[in-house]
N, C-alpha and C positions, 0 to 999 in steps of 0.2 A: 444504378446501384441497388441491389437486393435488399428487401425489407428486413432489418435488424429484428430478433426477437425482443419482446419486452425485458428490459433489465430488471431482473427478479428482485435483487437488492434495493434498488432505487424505487420500483413500484412498493415494495413492502414498507420502505421508510416513508414514502408518499403519504402512506395510510397511517402510520404510527409514530414517526420520529419527533413530531411536535405535538402530539396529543397524548402519548403515553405520559405519565407522571415520572417514571423512573426510566432512565436509559441505562442498562447495563450491558450493552453490545456495541458502544460506540468504539469505532475504529481509529480515533485521533486521541492525542493528549489533551490534557484540560487547557482551554484557551485562556487568555487574559484579557482584560479590558483595554480600550484604546490609550486610556490615560497611562497605564502601567508600561505598555510597549513604548510610547513615546518618551517616558521617562528614562529610557534605556538609551536613547539616542546619542551619539556623540554629536559635536558642534555642526560637522558638516551634514548629517543626517538631519538634524533640527533645521538647519537652514533650507535644505532641500525640501522638506515638509512645508514649511512657512512661506516660502517662496514659489511654491510649485503652480504652474500654468497647467490647466486642464486640457491640453492639446493631445494630438496623437503622439505615440512613442515609437521607437525603433522596432521594428519587426522581431529583431532577435532579442531584443530586450534592452534595458537601460544598461549601458556600458559599464556603470560602476557596479551595477547588481550583477552583471556577469563576471565581473572580476572578483566580486565576493564569493560567488557561488564556485568559481574555479578555484579558490583558495582552500575549499572543502575536499579538492582531489590532490594527489599528489603528482600527477603527470598531466593534468589539463590545464589549458590558459583560457582566458576570456573568449578567445576565437574558436573555443571547442565547446561553447555552451550556446543553446538555443532555448529560450524561455517561451512557455505555453500558458494559456488560461487552465491552471491546475494540471493533475497528471493525466486525467481523462482524454483531454485534447491532444497531449502528446502521445499516448497509446494509439488513439484513432488514427492520427496522421502518420505515424511511423507504419503501422500495419497497412493503411490504405496506400501508402506511398511506396514502400519498400518492398512489397509483395505484389506479385503478378499471378493471374490465374493459372499459369503453368508450373507455379512454385509449389513447394511443400513446407509446412512448418510443423515444429515438435512444440507441444505445449505442456507444461507441467501443471498438474491439478492436484488437490483442489485450487482454485484460483478466484482473483477477481474477474468477474464474469466478462468483462471487455476484453481480457487477454486471451479469451477463446472464440467468443462470437465475433469479434472483428475480424481476425485472419481467417475465419471460417467463412465469411462472407466474401472472401477474396479467392482462396484457394484451398487445397487439401490440407487437413491437419491431422496429426496424430498425437494423441495423449500419453503422458507418462505420469503415473500416479506417485504422489508420496502416500506411503501406507501406514496406517496406525500400529499395524503389527510389527513393523521395523522402526518404530519411533519417529514416523515422518521423514526417513533417512533419504538424502538424495541418491538415486540409482544411476550412476553414471553410464553403466553397462547397459541399462535399459534404454537410455537415450540414445546410445550408440547404435543399439539393435534397430532403434525407430528411424534411423537416419535413411534416405533415400538418395538417389544421385542427384535430384532435384531439390533437395532440401535446402532452403535460403535461410532459414531463421530458426533458432531455439529461443523459447521465451520461457523466463523463469522469474520468480519473484521471492526474494529472501531479504529480511526476516519474511517468512510466508503469511500471507493472509488466507485462510483464517487460523492456521495452526500455530503461528509462532516458531517454526522450525528453521533452524538454520543448518546448512551442510557442514561436515568437516572441512578444514581447510585443505586437506588432500583432496577431496572430492571436488571442491570448488576449483582448484587449480587444474584438475583432470579434465573438467568440463570446458573450462577456458581454453586449454590447449587442444581439446578435441575440436571445438568450434574453430579455431586458428588453423589447425592442421586441414581441415576440410573446405575452409574458405565460406564458413557459415557465420551469418551474423548472429552474435549473442545478445539478445534483448533483455536486459537486467532490471527488473523492477526493484529498487532499493529504497523504497518510502519509508520505511521503518528504522532504517538505520540511524542511529543515534542514541537508541533507548535501550542499550546493552547495559545490564545490571553488573555483571562480573566478566562474563566472556568478553573477548576483544571482538571489535567489529571485522567481518569479513573485508578483505580489499575489495575496493569497488571495480566493477567490470572494467570499466574504461581506463583504470590505473594499470591494469594487467594486459590488455589488448588494444591495439590500435584502430581495431574494427568494431568493438563492442559499443553498445548503447547502454549507458547508465541513466534510469529514469529516477528523479527524485521530486519533491514538493514541499511546499511549506505546510502542508495541511497535517500531516500525521505527527512525526517526532516532534515538530516544532509546535504543533498545536494551534495553528493559524489558518484553518480551512477557509476562512472567509475572505482571506485575500486572494484567493484563486491564482496563485503563482505556483507553476511547476517548470521543470526543465529537463533537457536531455543533454548529457555530456558526451561527447564522441569526438575522437581525434581524426576521424575520416571526415575532412571538410567537404567533399563532394556529397557525402550524406547529408550534413546540416544544410547544404545548399538545397537539396531537393526538398527537405522538410521546410525550410524557410519559404519556398515557393508555393508549397501546399498550405502553408498557414495563410497566405495571402486570400485563400478562398473561405478560411472560417473566421477567426478573429482578428486578423490583419495585425494587431499589435496588442499588448497587454494593459490594463488599466494602470495609468500613470500614478494615481495615489498607492495602488497596491504596490507597485514595484517600488516606491520609496520606502513604504512600511516594511516590506520584504528585506530591502537593504539594512534597515535599521535592526531589523531581528537577526539577519546573519552576522551582522558585526557583534551582536551579543549573543551569539549562538551557545557558547559555553554556559553562559547564564542559563539561557532557556532550556538547554538539553539537560542540565543538571537539576534544574527545577523540575522537569517532567519525569527524568528519573527517579527522582525522590518520591514523586507520587506513585510511580509504580511500584517502588520498593514498600512504600507504607501500605499500599492497597493488597498487595500479594498476600500477606498472612491473613489478612481479614477473609479474602477468598478462600484459602487454603481451610480456615477454621470451619467456615461456612458449608463447603463440600464435604469436610470431614464428619460433620454432624448427619449426614445422610449417606453413609457408605452404601446402603441397598438401592440407592437411586441414582448416584453419580460417581463417575471416575474422573478425576481432575489432575492433569498434568500442567505445571506451569509452563509458559512460553520458554524456549530456548533464549529468545530476545523479542523486542517489539512490545506492543501492548495490548495484543490479541491472542486469544487461545481458543481451543476447540474442544470443550469437555465432552465427555459420553453421558448420554442418559440412559438408564437402565429400567426406568417405569415400564410397566406393562402397557399404559396408554399409549405410549410412542412420544418422540420428541415432537412431532408435528402438533399433536394435540396438547402436549404440555405447553409448548410456547404460546399456542393461540390462546388458550384458556387463561394463561398467566396474564398476558397483557390486557385481555377482555375483561378480566374479573377483578384483577389488581394492579393493572397499569404498570406493569413492569416488563420491559422490552428486551428480548432476546433475538437472535437470528436462528431459526432452524435450520437443518443440514439440507433441506430442499433448495435452499438459496444457493448453496454451492454445488448443486448437481451439475453433473457434466456429460455432454454429448459424446465425448470422447473416451472417457474412462468410467469405471464403477468409482462411485464416491461413498464415503460413510453415510448411512440413512438413521443413524443415531446420536448425532453430534449438535452441538450449538455454540454459537460464537458469544464470547465474553470479551468485553473490553476492561482493561486494568488501568486506563490511563486518565480516568476522570475522579476527580476529587470526592471523598466522603460517600462511598457507597453503602455504607453501614445501614443507613435507613432503608434503602432499597431491598438490601439483603433481609432485614428485619420483615419487611412486608412479604417478601417471598417465602420466607420461613413460615409465617403465619398462615400464608395461603396453602403451603404444603401440608402443614399440620391440620388444618380443618378438612382437606381432602382425605386425610388419614392414609 
């Protein structure tokens, strides 16, 4: 296997995520303490937790957990679900297992780096960019132009990380239909689904296509990244069989405690998602007011959905210098646009990622404001 490049986001976080005082670029919703999660357990969940034996678990995932995951889809059953250790394992194994060196893949940019670098380690890839001048709209025509006779997969992420963009319903249906007509696998990263404030959720890819893969995880919308529970939903059983056999070479199975805690959380999903949507809704005007104070420095557009967005920095020093100095001097962490650079397309160089899903950002914004004003 070729050596993968450094994962820029994780390398940056390894330096700053737990040492910076203020984390304004978090990609997940506010987590909750174990006691609060356990208080949401029904009788079955509580009994499972209290009697849990710490043995190996089923490779595909706890049957009750897969049934609860399947209930979040309209056309998937428990047999259409395969659990993984977070979303990253699912991305890695799907790209490494379903793609061959002779294949070609189309990847949307900007993106979570693994969505690009892992398929590039296997085969040829072409990028199609979401462009800020088009309000980050999905260009299905550009994807169609990028297809080749050997295109095996189209990889997308909506709500998008880092932009928060979501395509129109018409564009989404066109993309699914295009992939189906060409016999191309649609890999759809849907990890931010559930944090919609006003607009309805997009239909999940696996509910629209019998061959599409829908990726989700407990980390983002549910705010439970420490569980390390993710999954792929796909109604093509042969695909799930291949992924299961690949998982035998990585984690083999998931953590038994994490599976039970994920089951408890999913059974209380409406409570958790409502809680996290309210946090985003409360934070949004706080960020709007902050950026409005500095129109000469920032252009801020709220995310269509999800809890991350990609504001523009207009300062003469550039976004990389601003982010570096802000965390070093004031302890406020942001992700500069270089983290989302792509080998496949041009990506903006004047943006930074902001997270709206954590509680009480006002103190961090005040520190940022003081820092900006001292700089003049």
